[in-house]
MOPAC internal coordinates of N, CA, C and O (Angstrom, degrees):
PM7 1SCF
backbone

  N    0.0000 0     0.00 0     0.00 0    0    0    0
  C    1.4443 1     0.00 0     0.00 0    1    0    0
  C    1.5329 1   109.94 1     0.00 0    2    1    0
  O    1.2310 1   120.46 1   139.88 1    3    2    1
  N    1.3118 1   116.73 1   -40.12 1    3    2    1
  C    1.4635 1   120.53 1  -179.87 1    5    3    2
  C    1.5258 1   111.29 1   -59.09 1    6    5    3
  O    1.2310 1   120.64 1   137.70 1    7    6    5
  N    1.3205 1   116.38 1   -42.30 1    7    6    5
  C    1.4630 1   119.55 1  -179.90 1    9    7    6
  C    1.5293 1   111.73 1   -67.04 1   10    9    7
  O    1.2310 1   120.17 1   146.35 1   11   10    9
  N    1.3149 1   117.27 1   -33.65 1   11   10    9
  C    1.4593 1   119.88 1   174.84 1   13   11   10
  C    1.5318 1   109.71 1   -62.31 1   14   13   11
  O    1.2310 1   120.54 1   134.07 1   15   14   13
  N    1.3309 1   116.57 1   -45.93 1   15   14   13
  C    1.4548 1   119.55 1   179.61 1   17   15   14
  C    1.5304 1   111.19 1   -63.81 1   18   17   15
  O    1.2310 1   120.31 1   140.17 1   19   18   17
  N    1.3228 1   117.02 1   -39.83 1   19   18   17
  C    1.4608 1   119.56 1   179.07 1   21   19   18
  C    1.5297 1   111.08 1   -67.51 1   22   21   19
  O    1.2310 1   120.01 1   144.94 1   23   22   21
  N    1.3165 1   117.59 1   -35.06 1   23   22   21
  C    1.4650 1   121.17 1   175.38 1   25   23   22
  C    1.5297 1   110.48 1   -65.63 1   26   25   23
  O    1.2310 1   120.80 1   136.60 1   27   26   25
  N    1.3071 1   116.08 1   -43.40 1   27   26   25
  C    1.4620 1   120.42 1   178.38 1   29   27   26
  C    1.5284 1   110.48 1   -61.99 1   30   29   27
  O    1.2310 1   120.56 1   139.54 1   31   30   29
  N    1.3225 1   116.54 1   -40.46 1   31   30   29
  C    1.4570 1   121.63 1   177.77 1   33   31   30
  C    1.5306 1   110.72 1   -61.97 1   34   33   31
  O    1.2310 1   120.53 1   135.30 1   35   34   33
  N    1.3182 1   116.59 1   -44.70 1   35   34   33
  C    1.4651 1   120.71 1   179.83 1   37   35   34
  C    1.5322 1   110.39 1   -61.49 1   38   37   35
  O    1.2310 1   119.96 1   139.14 1   39   38   37
  N    1.3148 1   117.67 1   -40.86 1   39   38   37
  C    1.4577 1   120.92 1   177.09 1   41   39   38
  C    1.5247 1   111.63 1   -65.85 1   42   41   39
  O    1.2310 1   120.88 1   138.52 1   43   42   41
  N    1.3230 1   115.92 1   -41.48 1   43   42   41
  C    1.4547 1   121.78 1  -174.76 1   45   43   42
  C    1.5251 1   112.58 1   -75.61 1   46   45   43
  O    1.2310 1   120.75 1   138.70 1   47   46   45
  N    1.3243 1   116.16 1   -41.30 1   47   46   45
  C    1.4647 1   120.98 1  -173.27 1   49   47   46
  C    1.5231 1   114.41 1  -107.85 1   50   49   47
  O    1.2310 1   120.65 1   166.26 1   51   50   49
  N    1.3377 1   116.36 1   -13.74 1   51   50   49
  C    1.4577 1   119.42 1  -179.26 1   53   51   50
  C    1.5141 1   113.12 1    68.56 1   54   53   51
  O    1.2310 1   120.51 1  -154.30 1   55   54   53
  N    1.3173 1   116.63 1    25.70 1   55   54   53
  C    1.4668 1   121.53 1  -178.46 1   57   55   54
  C    1.5168 1   109.54 1  -150.79 1   58   57   55
  O    1.2310 1   121.43 1   -13.57 1   59   58   57
  N    1.3099 1   114.86 1   166.43 1   59   58   57
  C    1.4587 1   121.78 1   175.85 1   61   59   58
  C    1.5311 1   109.02 1   -81.18 1   62   61   59
  O    1.2310 1   120.29 1   -39.61 1   63   62   61
  N    1.3215 1   117.05 1   140.39 1   63   62   61
  C    1.4623 1   120.94 1  -179.40 1   65   63   62
  C    1.5215 1   110.87 1   -74.63 1   66   65   63
  O    1.2310 1   121.27 1   -51.88 1   67   66   65
  N    1.3298 1   115.17 1   128.12 1   67   66   65
  C    1.4640 1   121.39 1   175.37 1   69   67   66
  C    1.5201 1   108.65 1  -143.90 1   70   69   67
  O    1.2310 1   121.13 1   -28.78 1   71   70   69
  N    1.3212 1   115.44 1   151.22 1   71   70   69
  C    1.4589 1   122.29 1   173.88 1   73   71   70
  C    1.5212 1   106.74 1  -112.50 1   74   73   71
  O    1.2310 1   120.68 1   -60.08 1   75   74   73
  N    1.3197 1   116.31 1   119.92 1   75   74   73
  C    1.4713 1   121.92 1  -178.34 1   77   75   74
  C    1.5306 1   111.38 1    52.01 1   78   77   75
  O    1.2310 1   120.81 1  -138.76 1   79   78   77
  N    1.3305 1   116.06 1    41.24 1   79   78   77
  C    1.4571 1   121.74 1   177.12 1   81   79   78
  C    1.5110 1   115.39 1    78.47 1   82   81   79
  O    1.2310 1   119.94 1  -175.80 1   83   82   81
  N    1.3213 1   117.72 1     4.20 1   83   82   81
  C    1.4675 1   121.21 1  -178.92 1   85   83   82
  C    1.5199 1   110.14 1  -119.17 1   86   85   83
  O    1.2310 1   121.05 1   -31.40 1   87   86   85
  N    1.3362 1   115.60 1   148.60 1   87   86   85
  C    1.4609 1   120.01 1   175.54 1   89   87   86
  C    1.5236 1   108.91 1   -61.62 1   90   89   87
  O    1.2310 1   121.21 1   -32.82 1   91   90   89
  N    1.3124 1   115.28 1   147.18 1   91   90   89
  C    1.4608 1   120.36 1  -177.53 1   93   91   90
  C    1.5262 1   109.62 1  -142.09 1   94   93   91
  O    1.2310 1   121.35 1   -28.72 1   95   94   93
  N    1.3227 1   115.02 1   151.28 1   95   94   93
  C    1.4659 1   121.63 1   175.89 1   97   95   94
  C    1.5253 1   111.16 1  -100.07 1   98   97   95
  O    1.2310 1   119.77 1  -177.43 1   99   98   97
  N    1.3074 1   118.04 1     2.57 1   99   98   97
  C    1.4611 1   122.80 1  -173.54 1  101   99   98
  C    1.5223 1   110.64 1   -81.51 1  102  101   99
  O    1.2310 1   120.62 1   -93.38 1  103  102  101
  N    1.3367 1   116.43 1    86.62 1  103  102  101
  C    1.4546 1   118.21 1  -176.87 1  105  103  102
  C    1.5165 1   112.71 1   -77.69 1  106  105  103
  O    1.2310 1   119.20 1   171.50 1  107  106  105
  N    1.3328 1   119.13 1    -8.50 1  107  106  105
  C    1.4676 1   119.92 1   170.20 1  109  107  106
  C    1.5317 1   109.05 1   -70.97 1  110  109  107
  O    1.2310 1   120.60 1   138.10 1  111  110  109
  N    1.3392 1   116.46 1   -41.90 1  111  110  109
  C    1.4709 1   120.57 1   175.48 1  113  111  110
  C    1.5210 1   109.97 1   -65.61 1  114  113  111
  O    1.2310 1   120.24 1   140.44 1  115  114  113
  N    1.3052 1   117.14 1   -39.56 1  115  114  113
  C    1.4578 1   122.16 1   177.52 1  117  115  114
  C    1.5319 1   109.90 1   -58.49 1  118  117  115
  O    1.2310 1   120.67 1   133.26 1  119  118  117
  N    1.3123 1   116.33 1   -46.74 1  119  118  117
  C    1.4643 1   121.36 1  -179.22 1  121  119  118
  C    1.5303 1   110.80 1   -58.07 1  122  121  119
  O    1.2310 1   120.40 1   139.32 1  123  122  121
  N    1.3144 1   116.85 1   -40.68 1  123  122  121
  C    1.4644 1   120.87 1  -179.58 1  125  123  122
  C    1.5199 1   111.91 1   -62.66 1  126  125  123
  O    1.2310 1   119.69 1   152.68 1  127  126  125
  N    1.3175 1   118.19 1   -27.32 1  127  126  125
  C    1.4615 1   121.86 1  -178.76 1  129  127  126
  C    1.5251 1   113.76 1   -86.59 1  130  129  127
  O    1.2310 1   120.13 1   173.33 1  131  130  129
  N    1.3215 1   117.36 1    -6.67 1  131  130  129
  C    1.4685 1   119.79 1   178.11 1  133  131  130
  C    1.5262 1   110.14 1   -70.34 1  134  133  131
  O    1.2310 1   120.82 1   -28.70 1  135  134  133
  N    1.3172 1   116.03 1   151.30 1  135  134  133
  C    1.4576 1   120.39 1   174.37 1  137  135  134
  C    1.5306 1   109.09 1   -64.61 1  138  137  135
  O    1.2310 1   120.52 1   -31.33 1  139  138  137
  N    1.3190 1   116.61 1   148.67 1  139  138  137
  C    1.4691 1   121.22 1  -175.98 1  141  139  138
  C    1.5252 1   113.82 1   -53.53 1  142  141  139
  O    1.2310 1   118.66 1   134.37 1  143  142  141
  N    1.3281 1   120.16 1   -45.63 1  143  142  141
  C    1.4750 1   118.41 1   179.67 1  145  143  142
  C    1.5358 1   112.70 1   -59.09 1  146  145  143
  O    1.2310 1   120.39 1   146.56 1  147  146  145
  N    1.3219 1   116.85 1   -33.44 1  147  146  145
  C    1.4641 1   120.63 1   179.67 1  149  147  146
  C    1.5290 1   110.66 1   -70.42 1  150  149  147
  O    1.2310 1   120.42 1   146.15 1  151  150  149
  N    1.3110 1   116.81 1   -33.85 1  151  150  149
  C    1.4717 1   120.56 1   179.93 1  153  151  150
  C    1.5225 1   112.04 1   -67.90 1  154  153  151
  O    1.2310 1   120.41 1   156.58 1  155  154  153
  N    1.3100 1   116.83 1   -23.42 1  155  154  153
  C    1.4554 1   120.97 1  -175.23 1  157  155  154
  C    1.5214 1   110.60 1   -84.95 1  158  157  155
  O    1.2310 1   120.33 1  -114.07 1  159  158  157
  N    1.3189 1   116.98 1    65.93 1  159  158  157
  C    1.4592 1   117.62 1   179.04 1  161  159  158
  C    1.5171 1   111.72 1  -106.51 1  162  161  159
  O    1.2310 1   119.72 1    19.01 1  163  162  161
  N    1.2633 1   118.15 1  -160.99 1  163  162  161
  C    1.4555 1   124.24 1  -162.67 1  165  163  162
  C    1.5271 1   116.84 1   -86.64 1  166  165  163
  O    1.2310 1   119.60 1  -167.53 1  167  166  165
  N    1.3240 1   118.37 1    12.47 1  167  166  165
  C    1.4601 1   119.34 1  -175.84 1  169  167  166
  C    1.5256 1   111.60 1   -60.40 1  170  169  167
  O    1.2310 1   119.68 1   132.03 1  171  170  169
  N    1.3165 1   118.21 1   -47.97 1  171  170  169
  C    1.4658 1   120.21 1  -177.20 1  173  171  170
  C    1.5218 1   111.54 1   -62.33 1  174  173  171
  O    1.2310 1   120.15 1   143.63 1  175  174  173
  N    1.3161 1   117.31 1   -36.37 1  175  174  173
  C    1.4609 1   120.82 1   176.76 1  177  175  174
  C    1.5234 1   110.02 1   -65.41 1  178  177  175
  O    1.2310 1   120.47 1   138.06 1  179  178  177
  N    1.3250 1   116.70 1   -41.94 1  179  178  177
  C    1.4673 1   120.72 1   179.62 1  181  179  178
  C    1.5266 1   110.95 1   -64.31 1  182  181  179
  O    1.2310 1   120.29 1   139.86 1  183  182  181
  N    1.3150 1   117.05 1   -40.14 1  183  182  181
  C    1.4670 1   120.53 1   179.59 1  185  183  182
  C    1.5253 1   110.82 1   -67.45 1  186  185  183
  O    1.2310 1   120.28 1   135.65 1  187  186  185
  N    1.3086 1   117.07 1   -44.35 1  187  186  185
  C    1.4643 1   119.43 1  -177.82 1  189  187  186
  C    1.5246 1   112.18 1   -67.60 1  190  189  187
  O    1.2310 1   119.89 1   154.85 1  191  190  189
  N    1.3280 1   117.81 1   -25.15 1  191  190  189
  C    1.4624 1   121.20 1   178.98 1  193  191  190
  C    1.5200 1   112.71 1   -85.01 1  194  193  191
  O    1.2310 1   120.07 1   169.22 1  195  194  193
  N    1.3118 1   117.48 1   -10.78 1  195  194  193
  C    1.4607 1   123.17 1  -173.68 1  197  195  194
  C    1.5343 1   111.48 1   -83.32 1  198  197  195
  O    1.2310 1   120.48 1   -38.47 1  199  198  197
  N    1.3213 1   116.68 1   141.53 1  199  198  197
  C    1.4644 1   120.64 1   171.81 1  201  199  198
  C    1.5303 1   108.48 1   -64.91 1  202  201  199
  O    1.2310 1   120.08 1   -36.61 1  203  202  201
  N    1.3156 1   117.45 1   143.39 1  203  202  201
  C    1.4684 1   119.87 1  -173.84 1  205  203  202
  C    1.5292 1   113.92 1  -117.29 1  206  205  203
  O    1.2310 1   119.72 1  -167.94 1  207  206  205
  N    1.3257 1   118.14 1    12.06 1  207  206  205
  C    1.4620 1   120.14 1  -179.07 1  209  207  206
  C    1.5282 1   111.62 1   -57.14 1  210  209  207
  O    1.2310 1   120.42 1   136.26 1  211  210  209
  N    1.3287 1   116.80 1   -43.74 1  211  210  209
  C    1.4627 1   120.06 1  -178.84 1  213  211  210
  C    1.5263 1   111.56 1   -66.11 1  214  213  211
  O    1.2310 1   120.44 1   143.93 1  215  214  213
  N    1.3186 1   116.77 1   -36.07 1  215  214  213
  C    1.4613 1   120.19 1   179.67 1  217  215  214
  C    1.5255 1   109.95 1   -66.44 1  218  217  215
  O    1.2310 1   120.67 1   133.71 1  219  218  217
  N    1.3141 1   116.32 1   -46.29 1  219  218  217
  C    1.4732 1   119.57 1   179.05 1  221  219  218
  C    1.5277 1   110.87 1   -61.70 1  222  221  219
  O    1.2310 1   119.92 1   141.65 1  223  222  221
  N    1.3331 1   117.75 1   -38.35 1  223  222  221
  C    1.4614 1   120.72 1   178.36 1  225  223  222
  C    1.5346 1   110.58 1   -64.86 1  226  225  223
  O    1.2310 1   120.15 1   135.65 1  227  226  225
  N    1.3249 1   117.32 1   -44.35 1  227  226  225
  C    1.4700 1   121.23 1   178.66 1  229  227  226
  C    1.5215 1   110.45 1   -61.95 1  230  229  227
  O    1.2310 1   120.71 1   134.45 1  231  230  229
  N    1.3202 1   116.24 1   -45.55 1  231  230  229
  C    1.4667 1   119.94 1  -179.57 1  233  231  230
  C    1.5175 1   110.98 1   -61.94 1  234  233  231
  O    1.2310 1   120.43 1   138.48 1  235  234  233
  N    1.3075 1   116.78 1   -41.52 1  235  234  233
  C    1.4610 1   120.95 1  -179.51 1  237  235  234
  C    1.5235 1   111.81 1   -69.35 1  238  237  235
  O    1.2310 1   120.50 1   134.62 1  239  238  237
  N    1.3219 1   116.64 1   -45.38 1  239  238  237
  C    1.4615 1   121.49 1  -177.48 1  241  239  238
  C    1.5198 1   112.13 1   -67.55 1  242  241  239
  O    1.2310 1   120.55 1   135.28 1  243  242  241
  N    1.3224 1   116.56 1   -44.72 1  243  242  241
  C    1.4656 1   121.17 1  -175.14 1  245  243  242
  C    1.5221 1   113.33 1   -93.82 1  246  245  243
  O    1.2310 1   120.66 1   178.79 1  247  246  245
  N    1.3346 1   116.35 1    -1.21 1  247  246  245
  C    1.4717 1   121.18 1   179.62 1  249  247  246
  C    1.5372 1   110.41 1    53.88 1  250  249  247
  O    1.2310 1   121.10 1  -126.02 1  251  250  249
  N    1.3078 1   115.49 1    53.98 1  251  250  249
  C    1.4611 1   121.39 1  -178.86 1  253  251  250
  C    1.5170 1   109.60 1  -144.78 1  254  253  251
  O    1.2310 1   121.01 1   -12.76 1  255  254  253
  N    1.3055 1   115.67 1   167.24 1  255  254  253
  C    1.4610 1   121.30 1   177.15 1  257  255  254
  C    1.5254 1   108.02 1  -108.95 1  258  257  255
  O    1.2310 1   121.11 1   -51.18 1  259  258  257
  N    1.3062 1   115.48 1   128.82 1  259  258  257
  C    1.4581 1   121.37 1   176.30 1  261  259  258
  C    1.5245 1   107.20 1   -91.54 1  262  261  259
  O    1.2310 1   120.32 1   -62.68 1  263  262  261
  N    1.3303 1   116.99 1   117.32 1  263  262  261
  C    1.4667 1   118.35 1  -179.32 1  265  263  262
  C    1.5224 1   111.25 1   -66.01 1  266  265  263
  O    1.2310 1   121.27 1   -35.17 1  267  266  265
  N    1.3093 1   115.17 1   144.83 1  267  266  265
  C    1.4610 1   120.17 1  -178.31 1  269  267  266
  C    1.5232 1   112.22 1  -114.93 1  270  269  267
  O    1.2310 1   120.31 1  -166.44 1  271  270  269
  N    1.3158 1   117.01 1    13.56 1  271  270  269
  C    1.4580 1   119.36 1   176.94 1  273  271  270
  C    1.5257 1   109.52 1  -108.58 1  274  273  271
  O    1.2310 1   121.05 1   -27.39 1  275  274  273
  N    1.3207 1   115.60 1   152.61 1  275  274  273
  C    1.4497 1   121.24 1  -173.95 1  277  275  274
  C    1.5227 1   112.55 1   -62.95 1  278  277  275
  O    1.2310 1   119.79 1   134.85 1  279  278  277
  N    1.3126 1   118.01 1   -45.15 1  279  278  277
  C    1.4615 1   121.04 1  -176.31 1  281  279  278
  C    1.5323 1   111.76 1   -59.07 1  282  281  279
  O    1.2310 1   120.27 1   132.56 1  283  282  281
  N    1.3201 1   117.08 1   -47.44 1  283  282  281
  C    1.4691 1   120.53 1   179.63 1  285  283  282
  C    1.5255 1   111.12 1   -63.21 1  286  285  283
  O    1.2310 1   120.42 1   140.55 1  287  286  285
  N    1.3186 1   116.80 1   -39.45 1  287  286  285
  C    1.4657 1   120.06 1   178.75 1  289  287  286
  C    1.5141 1   111.86 1   -67.64 1  290  289  287
  O    1.2310 1   120.29 1   140.38 1  291  290  289
  N    1.3251 1   117.06 1   -39.62 1  291  290  289
  C    1.4667 1   119.52 1   178.08 1  293  291  290
  C    1.5262 1   111.11 1   -63.72 1  294  293  291
  O    1.2310 1   120.49 1   143.54 1  295  294  293
  N    1.3100 1   116.67 1   -36.46 1  295  294  293
  C    1.4641 1   119.11 1   177.58 1  297  295  294
  C    1.5246 1   111.18 1   -63.72 1  298  297  295
  O    1.2310 1   119.77 1   147.81 1  299  298  297
  N    1.3237 1   118.04 1   -32.19 1  299  298  297
  C    1.4594 1   121.23 1   177.11 1  301  299  298
  C    1.5344 1   111.28 1   -72.93 1  302  301  299
  O    1.2310 1   120.74 1   140.57 1  303  302  301
  N    1.3225 1   116.18 1   -39.43 1  303  302  301
  C    1.4649 1   121.29 1  -175.93 1  305  303  302
  C    1.5249 1   113.30 1   -84.88 1  306  305  303
  O    1.2310 1   119.84 1   158.50 1  307  306  305
  N    1.3238 1   117.91 1   -21.50 1  307  306  305
  C    1.4675 1   122.58 1  -165.79 1  309  307  306
  C    1.5183 1   115.37 1   -56.13 1  310  309  307
  O    1.2310 1   119.81 1   141.55 1  311  310  309
  N    1.3022 1   117.98 1   -38.45 1  311  310  309
  C    1.4684 1   119.75 1  -175.12 1  313  311  310
  C    1.5291 1   112.89 1   -97.50 1  314  313  311
  O    1.2310 1   120.34 1  -167.41 1  315  314  313
  N    1.3103 1   116.95 1    12.59 1  315  314  313
  C    1.4620 1   120.71 1  -174.21 1  317  315  314
  C    1.5226 1   113.19 1   -56.60 1  318  317  315
  O    1.2310 1   119.84 1   134.37 1  319  318  317
  N    1.3202 1   117.91 1   -45.63 1  319  318  317
  C    1.4616 1   120.96 1  -178.12 1  321  319  318
  C    1.5300 1   110.46 1   -57.32 1  322  321  319
  O    1.2310 1   120.66 1   129.75 1  323  322  321
  N    1.3107 1   116.34 1   -50.25 1  323  322  321
  C    1.4691 1   120.82 1  -179.65 1  325  323  322
  C    1.5210 1   110.74 1   -68.00 1  326  325  323
  O    1.2310 1   120.43 1   139.52 1  327  326  325
  N    1.3251 1   116.79 1   -40.48 1  327  326  325
  C    1.4684 1   120.29 1  -179.90 1  329  327  326
  C    1.5215 1   111.54 1   -59.92 1  330  329  327
  O    1.2310 1   120.16 1   137.74 1  331  330  329
  N    1.3149 1   117.31 1   -42.26 1  331  330  329
  C    1.4635 1   119.85 1  -179.69 1  333  331  330
  C    1.5215 1   111.92 1   -72.14 1  334  333  331
  O    1.2310 1   120.70 1   147.63 1  335  334  333
  N    1.3160 1   116.27 1   -32.37 1  335  334  333
  C    1.4605 1   119.41 1   177.71 1  337  335  334
  C    1.5347 1   110.78 1   -64.71 1  338  337  335
  O    1.2310 1   120.98 1   142.22 1  339  338  337
  N    1.3184 1   115.73 1   -37.78 1  339  338  337
  C    1.4623 1   121.63 1  -179.00 1  341  339  338
  C    1.5245 1   109.31 1  -115.48 1  342  341  339
  O    1.2310 1   120.77 1  -121.67 1  343  342  341
  N    1.3256 1   116.13 1    58.33 1  343  342  341
  C    1.4647 1   122.06 1  -171.48 1  345  343  342
  C    1.5270 1   113.18 1   -57.04 1  346  345  343
  O    1.2310 1   119.77 1   139.94 1  347  346  345
  N    1.3144 1   118.05 1   -40.06 1  347  346  345
  C    1.4698 1   120.13 1  -179.85 1  349  347  346
  C    1.5144 1   111.44 1   -60.62 1  350  349  347
  O    1.2310 1   120.73 1   134.56 1  351  350  349
  N    1.3179 1   116.20 1   -45.44 1  351  350  349
  C    1.4629 1   120.71 1   177.85 1  353  351  350
  C    1.5209 1   110.43 1   -64.71 1  354  353  351
  O    1.2310 1   120.47 1   138.95 1  355  354  353
  N    1.3311 1   116.71 1   -41.05 1  355  354  353
  C    1.4589 1   121.51 1   179.61 1  357  355  354
  C    1.5270 1   110.93 1   -58.62 1  358  357  355
  O    1.2310 1   120.47 1   136.10 1  359  358  357
  N    1.3132 1   116.70 1   -43.90 1  359  358  357
  C    1.4643 1   120.69 1  -179.06 1  361  359  358
  C    1.5190 1   110.21 1   -63.86 1  362  361  359
  O    1.2310 1   120.34 1   134.34 1  363  362  361
  N    1.3244 1   116.96 1   -45.66 1  363  362  361
  C    1.4682 1   120.38 1   178.67 1  365  363  362
  C    1.5276 1   111.08 1   -63.68 1  366  365  363
  O    1.2310 1   120.38 1   134.79 1  367  366  365
  N    1.3000 1   116.88 1   -45.21 1  367  366  365
  C    1.4708 1   122.32 1  -176.95 1  369  367  366
  C    1.5237 1   111.82 1   -63.34 1  370  369  367
  O    1.2310 1   120.02 1   147.86 1  371  370  369
  N    1.3243 1   117.57 1   -32.14 1  371  370  369
  C    1.4600 1   121.47 1  -172.67 1  373  371  370
  C    1.5189 1   114.68 1  -109.33 1  374  373  371
  O    1.2310 1   119.88 1  -162.59 1  375  374  373
  N    1.3257 1   117.83 1    17.41 1  375  374  373
  C    1.4662 1   119.11 1   177.33 1  377  375  374
  C    1.5200 1   109.64 1   -57.59 1  378  377  375
  O    1.2310 1   121.15 1   -53.44 1  379  378  377
  N    1.3235 1   115.41 1   126.56 1  379  378  377
  C    1.4514 1   120.56 1   178.48 1  381  379  378
  C    1.5233 1   114.65 1    79.28 1  382  381  379
  O    1.2310 1   119.98 1   178.74 1  383  382  381
  N    1.3164 1   117.63 1    -1.26 1  383  382  381
  C    1.4590 1   121.55 1   179.60 1  385  383  382
  C    1.5246 1   108.41 1   -99.24 1  386  385  383
  O    1.2310 1   120.83 1   -49.78 1  387  386  385
  N    1.3155 1   116.02 1   130.22 1  387  386  385
  C    1.4502 1   119.96 1   177.69 1  389  387  386
  C    1.5191 1   109.32 1   -92.08 1  390  389  387
  O    1.2310 1   121.13 1   -51.12 1  391  390  389
  N    1.3169 1   115.44 1   128.88 1  391  390  389
  C    1.4608 1   121.09 1   174.80 1  393  391  390
  C    1.5223 1   107.21 1  -111.83 1  394  393  391
  O    1.2310 1   121.03 1   -48.91 1  395  394  393
  N    1.2974 1   115.64 1   131.09 1  395  394  393
  C    1.4624 1   120.47 1  -179.76 1  397  395  394
  C    1.5218 1   108.55 1  -105.13 1  398  397  395
  O    1.2310 1   121.19 1   -91.69 1  399  398  397
  N    1.2884 1   115.32 1    88.31 1  399  398  397
  C    1.4585 1   120.46 1  -177.20 1  401  399  398
  C    1.5285 1   108.96 1   -97.64 1  402  401  399
  O    1.2310 1   121.97 1  -100.73 1  403  402  401
  N    1.3175 1   113.84 1    79.27 1  403  402  401
  C    1.4587 1   121.82 1  -177.26 1  405  403  402
  C    1.5230 1   109.34 1  -111.85 1  406  405  403
  O    1.2310 1   121.06 1    -8.30 1  407  406  405
  N    1.2952 1   115.59 1   171.70 1  407  406  405
  C    1.4585 1   124.34 1   168.53 1  409  407  406
  C    1.5282 1   114.49 1    68.15 1  410  409  407
  O    1.2310 1   119.76 1  -154.26 1  411  410  409
  N    1.3190 1   118.05 1    25.74 1  411  410  409
  C    1.4675 1   119.07 1   177.79 1  413  411  410
  C    1.5220 1   111.82 1   -54.25 1  414  413  411
  O    1.2310 1   118.91 1   129.32 1  415  414  413
  N    1.3395 1   119.69 1   -50.68 1  415  414  413
  C    1.4726 1   118.56 1  -178.17 1  417  415  414
  C    1.5274 1   112.73 1   -61.25 1  418  417  415
  O    1.2310 1   120.57 1   141.91 1  419  418  417
  N    1.3313 1   116.52 1   -38.09 1  419  418  417
  C    1.4600 1   119.90 1  -178.69 1  421  419  418
  C    1.5338 1   111.41 1   -68.67 1  422  421  419
  O    1.2310 1   120.45 1   139.61 1  423  422  421
  N    1.3254 1   116.75 1   -40.39 1  423  422  421
  C    1.4651 1   120.08 1   178.09 1  425  423  422
  C    1.5304 1   109.29 1   -66.49 1  426  425  423
  O    1.2310 1   120.92 1   129.28 1  427  426  425
  N    1.3184 1   115.84 1   -50.72 1  427  426  425
  C    1.4682 1   120.52 1  -179.26 1  429  427  426
  C    1.5230 1   111.29 1   -56.24 1  430  429  427
  O    1.2310 1   120.37 1   129.96 1  431  430  429
  N    1.3192 1   116.89 1   -50.04 1  431  430  429
  C    1.4675 1   120.68 1  -176.22 1  433  431  430
  C    1.5234 1   111.98 1   -66.68 1  434  433  431
  O    1.2310 1   119.96 1   140.77 1  435  434  433
  N    1.3139 1   117.68 1   -39.23 1  435  434  433
  C    1.4660 1   118.93 1  -179.00 1  437  435  434
  C    1.5289 1   111.14 1   -68.10 1  438  437  435
  O    1.2310 1   120.00 1   142.17 1  439  438  437
  N    1.3284 1   117.60 1   -37.83 1  439  438  437
  C    1.4627 1   120.04 1   177.51 1  441  439  438
  C    1.5304 1   109.78 1   -69.78 1  442  441  439
  O    1.2310 1   120.40 1   135.28 1  443  442  441
  N    1.3196 1   116.83 1   -44.72 1  443  442  441
  C    1.4693 1   120.45 1   178.34 1  445  443  442
  C    1.5291 1   110.86 1   -57.79 1  446  445  443
  O    1.2310 1   120.26 1   133.09 1  447  446  445
  N    1.3212 1   117.11 1   -46.91 1  447  446  445
  C    1.4663 1   120.42 1  -178.77 1  449  447  446
  C    1.5246 1   111.62 1   -64.26 1  450  449  447
  O    1.2310 1   120.10 1   145.41 1  451  450  449
  N    1.3140 1   117.41 1   -34.59 1  451  450  449
  C    1.4647 1   120.53 1   176.46 1  453  451  450
  C    1.5242 1   110.26 1   -66.43 1  454  453  451
  O    1.2310 1   120.23 1   139.35 1  455  454  453
  N    1.3225 1   117.16 1   -40.65 1  455  454  453
  C    1.4722 1   121.20 1   176.85 1  457  455  454
  C    1.5279 1   110.23 1   -60.81 1  458  457  455
  O    1.2310 1   120.72 1   132.11 1  459  458  457
  N    1.3230 1   116.23 1   -47.89 1  459  458  457
  C    1.4682 1   121.19 1  -176.72 1  461  459  458
  C    1.5314 1   111.18 1   -65.71 1  462  461  459
  O    1.2310 1   120.41 1   145.25 1  463  462  461
  N    1.3248 1   116.82 1   -34.75 1  463  462  461
  C    1.4659 1   119.16 1   175.49 1  465  463  462
  C    1.5279 1   110.96 1   -63.22 1  466  465  463
  O    1.2310 1   120.85 1   143.85 1  467  466  465
  N    1.3243 1   115.98 1   -36.15 1  467  466  465
  C    1.4676 1   120.63 1  -178.67 1  469  467  466
  C    1.5233 1   112.31 1   -80.94 1  470  469  467
  O    1.2310 1   120.57 1   145.92 1  471  470  469
  N    1.3255 1   116.51 1   -34.08 1  471  470  469
  C    1.4767 1   120.97 1  -174.31 1  473  471  470
  C    1.5197 1   108.81 1  -142.20 1  474  473  471
  O    1.2310 1   120.69 1   -99.51 1  475  474  473
  N    1.3301 1   116.28 1    80.49 1  475  474  473
  C    1.4591 1   120.87 1  -173.72 1  477  475  474
  C    1.5175 1   113.53 1   -62.21 1  478  477  475
  O    1.2310 1   119.57 1   157.26 1  479  478  477
  N    1.3238 1   118.43 1   -22.74 1  479  478  477
  C    1.4741 1   120.45 1   179.20 1  481  479  478
  C    1.5209 1   112.05 1   -70.46 1  482  481  479
  O    1.2310 1   119.65 1   167.61 1  483  482  481
  N    1.3262 1   118.28 1   -12.39 1  483  482  481
  C    1.4692 1   121.05 1   179.19 1  485  483  482
  C    1.5263 1   112.48 1   -85.90 1  486  485  483
  O    1.2310 1   120.03 1   177.61 1  487  486  485
  N    1.3154 1   117.55 1    -2.39 1  487  486  485
  C    1.4610 1   120.55 1  -178.22 1  489  487  486
  C    1.5205 1   109.88 1   -63.34 1  490  489  487
  O    1.2310 1   121.11 1   -47.24 1  491  490  489
  N    1.3325 1   115.48 1   132.76 1  491  490  489
  C    1.4643 1   119.23 1  -178.80 1  493  491  490
  C    1.5144 1   111.42 1   -95.62 1  494  493  491
  O    1.2310 1   120.10 1   180.00 1  495  494  493

């Protein structure tokens, strides 16, 4: 998913994504730097078309709300690469914190489809 976001950024901005001149894995920050028309892709359509039985079950069982907007979901997913690399620290840092890491296929597909709309020769 991170590479899809970085590809979208390269198409949108014509440059490599960096934070303060350094490479970053934070694709939530990357998303914020995209031009507004690029941000308006198909995520909301994908979410509204999706069955929600599993989401309602998770919300009921865990007594939490699963966000259904792209920005909130990206904030949950954004640090995944670093979190998994430093799993011990991640576990300590997030004790008692609920992370709602949902909608991976919808995020991935909506970003991929936006890339392909912009650059059809990149279709695999």
